[in-house]
N, C-alpha and C positions, 0 to 999 in steps of 0.2 A: 580424400574428401570429395563430396559429390558436387557436381556443377550447381545443383540447386543451393547448396550451402554457400558455396563460393560467390554466387550471384548475390545472395542475401547479405553476406559479409561486406561485399563491395558497396552495396546500397547503403548499409548501415554506416560504414566508414564515411561515405560522401555526406550523409545526413548529419553525422556528428561533427564533421568539419564545418558544416554550414552553421550548426547550432552551437558551436564553441563560443564560450565567453571567457576572455583573458584580460587581465590588467592588474592594476594596483589600486585598492580602495582608499581614497584620501581619509575617510572617516575612521579607519583602523589601522592604516599603514601596512596592510597585509596584501599579498598577491593572491590572485584567484585564477583558477583554470577549471572550468566546469562546462558541462553540456546543459544547456537550458531546455525546458520542455518544448517550447515552441517560440521562435523569435517574434511571431506576430501577436501572440497573446500572453505568453508566460516567459519573459526574458530573464527572470530571477532564478535562484537556486532553491528548488523545492526538495524537502527531505526525501520522501519515499521515491520520487522520480529520480533523484540523483543516485539512490541506491540501485535502482533498476538499470540506470544508465551505466553504472559501474560493471554490473554483470555483462552487459553487452560489450562494453569496452574491453573486458578481459579477454574477448575472443580474438582481438587484433592489435591492441595496444595497452599493455599493462602499465606502462609509464603514465598514460592518461587515466587509466582506471584508478591508480593510486593518487594521482592529482585531484581527481574527483572526490575521493574520500578526505584528502587533506583539506580541500576547500570546505567541505561539509562540516568538518570538525574544528576548523580554524577558530571559530568564535564560540566554541563550547564554553559554557559558564562554569564558574568554579564549583557549583553545586552538582554538575553533571548535565544540566539541561542542554539540549541542542534544539534550536528553533526550526520550525517547519518550513520557514522561508528565510533566506538570507538575501537582503537587498543590497548586493555588492555595488551595483551601479545605479542606485535609486535616482539620482539627480537626472538621468537621462530619460526617465520614464514617469515623471511626476503626474503627467496627464493620465496615463494609464492606471496609476495607483488609485485615482478617484473612482474607478469601476470595481475595485476590490473591496470585499468585506473581510477585513483583517484586524485581529487584535495584536497590538504591538507591545513588545517588551521595551524596545528602543526604536527610534525611527529607521533602524537598519535590521532589526531582528523581530520576528513575530513572537508572540507569547503562547504558541500552541504547539501541539504535537501532531504527528502523522503516524500511520501504522509503522512499527519499528522494525524495518527491514535491514537495519544497520549491520548486523552480525553477518548476514548472508552476503552483503555487499563487501565487507571486509574480507570474508573468506574468499570471494572471487578475485579480489585484487591482490591477495597474498599468495596466489598461485605462482609457480615458476621461479626463476632466478630472482634473488633479492627478496623473496617472499617473507622469509623469516625476519629480516631486518625491518621490512615494512610493518609486519605484524607487531613487532616489538615497539615500533613508533606510535601506533595508534590503539593498541589494546587497552591501555589504562583508561583512555577517554571513552572507549566503547564500553568497558565495564561500568564506568561511572554513569553513563547514560542510562543503562539498564538498572542500575541501583537507584537512579533518580525516579525511574517509572515505578519501581517497586515501592520506594518510600513515599512518593507524592501522589501516586494515582491508585494506590491499592490500600486505602485506610483500614479496611477490615481484615486484610491479610489473607484473603481466600485464594490468591493467586490470579485473580482477574483484575486488570487495570481498567479504569474508567475514562471514557472520553467526556469532556465537559462542554463541548460544542458540537454541532453536527458535522462540521467541516473537518473536525480532527480525525474522523474515520476515513477521510478522502472520498466519502460517498455523498457528496453534498446534498443532492436532491432525491436521494433514494426514497421510494414510497414507504419503507418501513418507518420512517420518522413522521409521516404526515399527521397521525392522529396525536402522537406524543408532543409535536410542536403546536398543535391546535390550529392547523391550516384550514381557513374557511374555503379556500380554493386552491387548486394546483396551478399556481402561476409563480413565475420567477420572482415578481415583487413580493409575493406573500412569503416566499422563502427568505427574502432579504429582511423583511420586517420580523419574521421569527428569529432569525439570527440576532437582530438587534435587541429583541425581548430577552434573549439569553445573555448576549455579551454586554449589554448596557448595565445591568445590576452588577456584573463582575467588575466593570471598571469603577463602580462606586465603592467597592470593597477593596480596591487596589490590586485585584486579581490575586488575592491571597488564597491559596488552595484550601485551607480549612474553612474559610468563609464562603468560598465558591461552592464547596460540597454542601455546606449548611443552607445555602439558599435553595438548593434542589431545583434549579431551573432546567438543567439537563445533565442527568448523571447516567451514563449508559455503558454497561459491560457489553461492548460490541463484540459480536462473534468473529467477524473478519479480523478485527484488530487483535483480539486475544489469540486467535489461531496463529497469526503472524508472530505474535509475542511469544507463544509457546515454542514455535519452530526456531525462532532466533535465539532464544535462551539455550535450546539444544545445540545449535550451531556454535554459540559462544562457549559452551562447555567444551566442545571439540577444539576450539581455538586455544582455550586455556590449557587443555591437555598438551596440545602441540607446543605451547610456550613453556611447558614444565610446571604449570601451576595446578597440581593434582587436586588441592583442596578447593580452589576456586571452581575447577571443573565439576567436582562433586556437588557443590553448592548450586551452581546453575543447572545442572542436570535435574537436581531435586525440584528446583523451582519450575522447570519446564514441565515436569511430571505433575506438579501440583496444579498448574494452569490447565493442563490437558484434562486432568480428572475433574477440575471444577467446571470445565465446559461441558463435559458429559453429565455430570450430576446436577448442574443447575440450569443448563441451557437447552438440553435436549428434550424434545417433546416426542415421546414414543408413539403417540397416537397419530401425529402428522408425519413422523419419520423425518423431522427437520430440527435444526437448531434455531433458537430465537434469542435475540438480545434481552437481557434483563435491564430494566430501567427504574429510575427513582433512587433516592438515597438509601431506602430500605431494600432495594432490589426485588421487590415483590411484583412489579409490572413486567409484562412481556409484549414485545413487538411481533405479534403473530402475523407476519406478512412474508410470503415465500419469495425471497430474493436470493441472488447468488451468495450472499453472506451466509445464508442458511446451510449451504453446501460446503463451506470452507474447511470445517474440521476433517474432511475426508483426507487432508493432508497429514493428519496426526495419526498416532497409534491408538485408534479407537476400537472398541469391540467390533467383531466381524459382522454381527447382525445390524449394527448401526451404519457401518460402512456400506453394506449391501442396500439399506434403505436409501442412502444418499445417491448410490450408483443408479438405482431405479429411477430417481429424479432426473439424473443427467441423461439417461437413455430415453425417457419418455418423450415422444414428439409433441405432446401437448404441454410439456413443462419446460425442459431445457434441451431436448434433442433436436434443435433446429438445424438447418443445413449448414450453418456456420455457428457452432456452439461456442461458448456457453452464454446465453443472454443474461443480463444483469437482473431481470425480474422473470419469474415464471411466465411462460407465454399464456397460460390460461388464467392468470391473476387479473382481477378487475383493474389493478393499478398498471398493468403493462402499457407502456407508450411506445409506439412505433417511432423510431428516430427520423427526424426530417432536418432538412438543411437550415430552417430558421428557428428550430427549437433551442431554447437556452437551458432546458432541464436535462440533467444527466443522470445516469445510473437508474433509469426507469424502464430499461428494456434492451438497449444495444449491448452487443458483445464487446468486451474489453480484453485486450491481450495480457494485461498484468494478472487478472483473476484466472484466465486460462493457464498461465504459466504455473500457478499454484495447483489448480485442479488436475492438470495433466500429471503432475508429479504425485499427487495424491492417488489418482487412479492407478498408476504404476505401482505404487507402494502396496496397494490393496489387491494386486494380482490381476488388474485389468489393463494389460499391456495394449490390447487391441483398441480399447476406447481412449487410452492415453494417446496413441499414435494418431487416432482420428482427430482429437482435439489439436494436437501438435500440427498436423498436416492442414487442417482447416484454418488454423491461426496464421500459418505461413501464407496460405492461399489468399487470406484477406489482404495482407500486405502486397502480395504480388499483384493482386487484382486492383486495389484501390490506393496503394501507396501507404505511407506512415500517417495514418489518421488517428485521432483521439479515440474514437469508437466506431463501431460498424453495425450495420443492419444484419441481424441474425438470419435473414431469409435471402436477401439479395447480395449481401457482402459489400454493399456500398459504404464508403466511408464518410464520416461526418465530424463535426467539431474541428479542433485546431488542425491545420495541415502541417506536415513536417513534424509530427509529434513524436518525441524521442523515446518514450517508454515502450511504444509499439515495436521498437527494435528488439524487444524480448522474443520476438518471433525467431531471431537468430539462435538464441539459446534453446528454444523449443525445437528447432530443426536439429541442433546439435544432439539433443537427447534422442530425437527420433532416429537419427542416422548414426548415433554412436561416435559422434565427433567430440573429442575432449583433448 
């Protein structure tokens, strides 16, 4: 193993020791052991953050990687739903909760989703000795979660799941939502008001899915979310094969292919060479804004000409080919916003490690080993230069947002790919 990888692994281990949350929750009587995103701003257990943390933990502590998943799934609901936030230690942070815009299922569980990274996290935690036993322990709940997404978020059965609030994509302030949300100004307070215009009517109908879809306040076949959905259904199929469930594996492999095909057929704009979200209950609207979400299907088995169009975007120095790629909004887009220390708006320009984690893999899958290695190297350099921050300036590499931010530890997995460490 290289010295660079070993230094990064030691830094991640130290960060994850600092951000570790352990205890027994009086409200449910269950033990928890997870890595929070950031002790200063996000002390609770977030869904996709926790999945990313599991991937990093698998490099040095499989027992903790498995505890991360056990904690995430501990409060899975009988219908398969898994909350995007579990407020294990809520009573310690009541003052902080006043700053969150959260839709609750219970006082301790949110009623929202996040990008479904779960199967990839389970696969990482199921490596090594004891992996088969762990997989047997969590596989049924993992399958139930993806079945819930299929049943509750894909009412027309086209393979694309819908987000019903902007925060469900994890891309809270992305400029692709500006027009759809009817923002009069790009300000944090306006995003909060827009969220309330969506979530308020949902509360009035008891957050019943059929009625939320009928309200048509925010129905989005998000490209990033569905790319991750397709990939994770494929990974889940592999896990089912490993567990001896050939029939289940065939079913999820078919579903993954359906999602992949629908993204190409319904969301790809050949003229722009980009993927765009479909919005509205009828799916006729398009969010024609060039953001990193538009590149995400590079991860999938898409036609070579479409992959080539996305690669050109990644390479273009006027779009995504920044010194520290890949920015969250195209550099030449009028909505690009340079990150600053006092900005509260995220996903409007800075580079994020988690999207780089996906894009580097996609570049390699489509034969661009050189570009994949560049993204991996530059991602690790961001952490080496500025520490584990929430996001980074794509030109200077300066870090912003939450400090000690745990999913930026995916830089460790990116280094492992670059240097062949597994």
